[in-house]
N, C-alpha and C positions, 0 to 999 in steps of 0.2 A: 748404654751399660751393657757391657759383655757379659756373657754367661758367668764368667769366673767372678765378676764384680757384683752379681745380683745379691740383693738381700732378700730375707724372708720377712714378710710383713704379715701379721696376725691381727685380724678384726674381731674385737669383741663386740658382739651385735651384729646382726645380719639384716636390718631393716631396709628401708627404702634408700637412703644415702650410701650405706654400705654396699647395696646391690648396684647402685648407679656407678659407684668408684671402681668395684670388681669388674664390672662389664666394660668400662672404660679401659681398665689395664689389659684385659683380655683382647679388647678390640684392637688396641695398639700392638699387641704382641701376644698371640695365642698360647705361647708357650710359657707367658707369665703365670699361668694357673698352678704351675707346680711350685711358685714360690708364695702363693696365698694361702693362708691358714684362717680357719672360721669358727667361731662359736655362737651359740644363741643361748637363750634362757628357757630352753625346752619347747620352743615354738615349732622346730622343724625347718626353719628358714635357712639355717645354715646348710644343711644337706640340699635344700632345693636350689640354693645359690651356687653351691659347688657343682651341681649338675649342670646348670646353665654356663657356668665358667669352663666347664670341660676338664674337671680334674682337681679342683681345689681341695685342700685337706680340711676335714671336719675334726674337731676335738671334742672330747667328752666334757672337758672343763676349761675354765680360764687359765687355771695353773698349768695345765698340759700344754696350752698353746704357747704361754710365755716361754716355756722351755724349749720350744721349737723354732724361735722366731728371733730376729734382730730388733725389728719395729713392732711396738704394741700399740695398736690404734684402736682408740676408744670410740665406738659408734653407738653408745647407749644415751639414754636420756639424761639431761643434766642432773637430774636428782639422784640418778643411780651412779654418777662418777665416784663419789666417795666411798660408797660401799664396794665397788669394784676394785678401787685402787688399794683399800684396806685388805681386800682378798689376796691380792697378788704382790703388795709392795715388798714382802720379805724375799721374794725370788726375782725381783727386777733388779738389775745391775747397771752400774754406770756404763757398760758396754752396750746396753740396750739404748733405744730411743723410745719414748712415750709421746705419741701423738694423740690428739682429740679433735673431734668435729663437733662435740657438744657445745650448744649455743650457750653464751654467757659464761663459761666456767673458764677463768683465767689461768694462765701458766702458773702464777704464785700459788694458787689453789691446789693444783696438782703436784707441785714442788713440795709443798707443806706435808703432803702424804707419801713422799718418796724419799729415799736416801738422798743425801748431798751427792752431787755429782751425775745424776741421771738426767740426760737431757730431754727437755720437753719442748714440744712443738704444738701450736694451737692453729687449726685450719678452719676456714668458714667456706666451704665450697657451695657451689649451686648445682643443680640437677644436669645441666649440659655436660658434666663431666662423664656421663653415660656415653656420649658421642665424641669424647676428647675435645670438646668445645668449651670446656667449663671456665669460670673464674673463681680462682682460690685465693682468698685473702689468708695470711699466715703471719704469726708472730713467734718469735723464739724466745725460750726461757734462759736462764742465767747460764746453765752449763752447756758443754758440747763435747762431742767426740768425732771420731772418723767415719760414723755412719750418719751424721746429720746431712752432709751435703749429698750423698747418695739417696737418703730419703726425700730431700726436696726434688731431687732429679726425677725420682719416681713419680711425685705428684705433678711435676710439669708435664709428664705424659698425658695427664688429664685436661690441660688447657693452659690458660695464663695464670701464673701466680704472682701475686702482688704482696710484698711485705709491708706491713702497716703496724703503727703503733696500737697496742690493745685498747686505749680509750677512743679509738676511732672505729672499732669493729661494730659498734651498734648502727652507725652510719653505713657501713659497708654491708651489713646484713641487710638493712632496708633497701640499698640500691641493687646490690648483686645477687645476694641471697634470695629475697623475694622478688627481684626483677623479672625473672622469667615469667611469673604469674602475672605481673603488670603488662609486660610486653605482649603475653598471651591474649589479655583482654583486648589491647588494641588492635591486634591482628585479627581477633574474633569480630570487633566492630567493623574492620575494613572488609572482611568476608561478607557481613550483614549488608554494608553499604553496595558492595558489588551486585548482590541479589536485587536489591532494591533498584539498582541503576540498570537492570536487565540482563546481567551476566548469570551464568549458571553457578552454582555453588562450588563446583569443582574448579572452574576457570577463577573464580574469585579468590579461591584458596590459593592457587598457584600463583596468580599475580601478586597477591599479598605477602605470601611468604618468601618469594624469590625477590620481590622488591625491597623488603626488610633486609634479607641477607645481603643483597648487593649494595645497599646503602651502607650497611656496617662494614663491608669490605672496602668501598670507596673511602669512607672516613679513616679507615685504618692504613690501606695501602697507599692513599696520596697524602696522609697526614694533614686532612683538611680539618678546620673547624667546622662546626655544624652551620654557623652562620654563613660561612663561605659556599657551603654546599647548597644551602637554601638559595642563596643569591644566584648560584649556577642554574637552578631549576626554575626560578621565578622570573618571568618576562613581565614587563609592564602591561597591565590590563588582561593577562593571561590566566588560564585555568588554576595554576598554582596560587597566584596572587589572590584570586577569589576564594579559593579553599582556605588559604592561611587566614585571610580576613575574618573568615567565619570561625575558624579555630580561636583566634584571638577574643572575639566577641562572646565566645561560649565559654571563655575562662579556661581552655584546655591547659594551657602552660601553668596556670595557678593550681588547677586540679592536681596535676602530676607532682608538683612541689608538695603540695599538702599530702598526697599519698605517701611519699617517700618520708616526710617528717613524721607522719602518723606510724609508719612502719618503723621508724628508728625509736619512736618514743615507747612503742610496744615491746621492742627488743630491750630497752632499758629496764622496763617492769619485769620482764622474764629473767633478766640477769641478776 
């Protein structure tokens, strides 16, 4: 997006996910800070985040922020969405875009609190947006305008965007939203295994992290299925075969499936 096409985005709420997204945008383009506007609920986080971002704008109120931006991004807790929208709904115009990263809050819920014709987008990002390697599931509301596509382009700078029906958001939340925590646990286990096997902690971490990253790139660049990649690595009677057999005996596959299903069920409860 060129400077003339840039849109101003205002984040209501400056917590962890807001911070990750802002840092991702500025990492992709340091000059983006001038188009980012922030508020908080008196915590001081907006000012701290603006400093990290290198010059983002901090506003004294949510209503002041709305008057300065094209996109209003709700980064508050789900329980606070209704109160925030009631506070600003009379000054949100159909020329705005309202987006949200609040878990479990559907586009229809937000549309019911806004005037007809205001475009609404729902996002479910994960924390790697901070380094522009996030996965962002999104859904569109009923209305649209000429700022919706530039808004989506802005979020594409944070990683991979996947449009999904809202009924599938709970499953996506479990897989990609919570996924970094699950992968983190697996990598941590590999680090521990490296130490048990005689490697140093530093070497174990480097081998585990780069192997995970390389595997992901291989699957993506070569468009391989996981089973094809596994067969490439596994020779008869070799080390991979022995390790995979132990993983199957230990029920690792089933444990991972159960983990994601449990997270999906919890997402449904929270929604």
